[in-house]
C-alpha positions, 0 to 999 in steps of 0.5 A, a space after each residue: 209857664 212857671 208862675 215866676 214867668 205869667 204875665 200879671 193880670 190887669 183886673 187883678 185883686 191887688 191886697 195889702 197883708 195885715 203886715 208885710 211888704 207889698 212889691 211892686 212890679 214896675 220895671 226899673 227903680 223901686 217902689 215898696 209898701 209895707 203894712 206894720 199892722 193897725 193901719 200903718 202904712 209906709 210907702 217906700 220910693 214911687 215909679 207910677 207909670 201911665 203906660 201902666 194902663 195899657 193891659 199888655 205892660 206887666 208894671 203897675 199904676 202905683 198910685 191907681 191901686 194904693 188908693 184903692 187899698 189904704 185905709 180912709 181919713 176923713 174919706 180920703 186914702 191916708 199913708 202914713 209914711 212916705 220914704 224917699 230913698 234918693 230922689 231919682 225919677 226912677 225912685 220919685 215918679 209919680 210924687 206929685 199925683 200921689 201927694 194930690 190924691 193921698 194924704 201923708 201924715 209924715 215925709 222921711 227922707 236924709 239931708 243928702 237929697 237935696 244937697 247930692 242930686 239939686 242939678 238935675 231934679 225931675 218935676 216929681 224929686 222938684 214936689 217933693 223937694 218943695 213938700 220937705 221944704 213946707 214940712 221942714 218950715 211949719 216944724 221950726 215955726 210950731 217948734 216940732 208941734 205939728 198933725 199929719 199931713 205937716 209931719 217930716 223926719 230927716 234920717 241922718 245928720 249932714 251939715 244940711 241941718 246946720 243952714 239957715 233953712 233948719 235953724 230950730 229944727 227940731 233935734 227929735 226930728 232927725 235921727 
């Protein structure tokens, strides 16, 4: 059996590189962690599955492992940035749990996330949307002067940024 075919051992130690990528085995969907260096960790999408707790399942329970490898700030695991590429369930499953268990410094998303997918949001996509809107409102209220845990960055442009919910959103908060 080649190394590529060998099943992952649930007891194996996962270490985040000082700089580099960690592609989590989650089956379909995506979950990628990037270590930029100096404790800056970025998570792109998440697919956390409780089925991954089964020793015969090769997928990882991502949040359980992230909690152990993230740097701690004020005693809580700290994720610098969470980026949602799109709110399909296989890209945001577990976000509500992640939000409870980990301090997330910044959320990054495209405004199209809310325009194109709003009809069939799964509960985790709804949790992401609610948290993003909370951060947008706070960013507007404080004219962009918010701290970690309240930051949000809009990636790309869309007419959504013209709507009332974004009225006053600082232009330096989107790119």
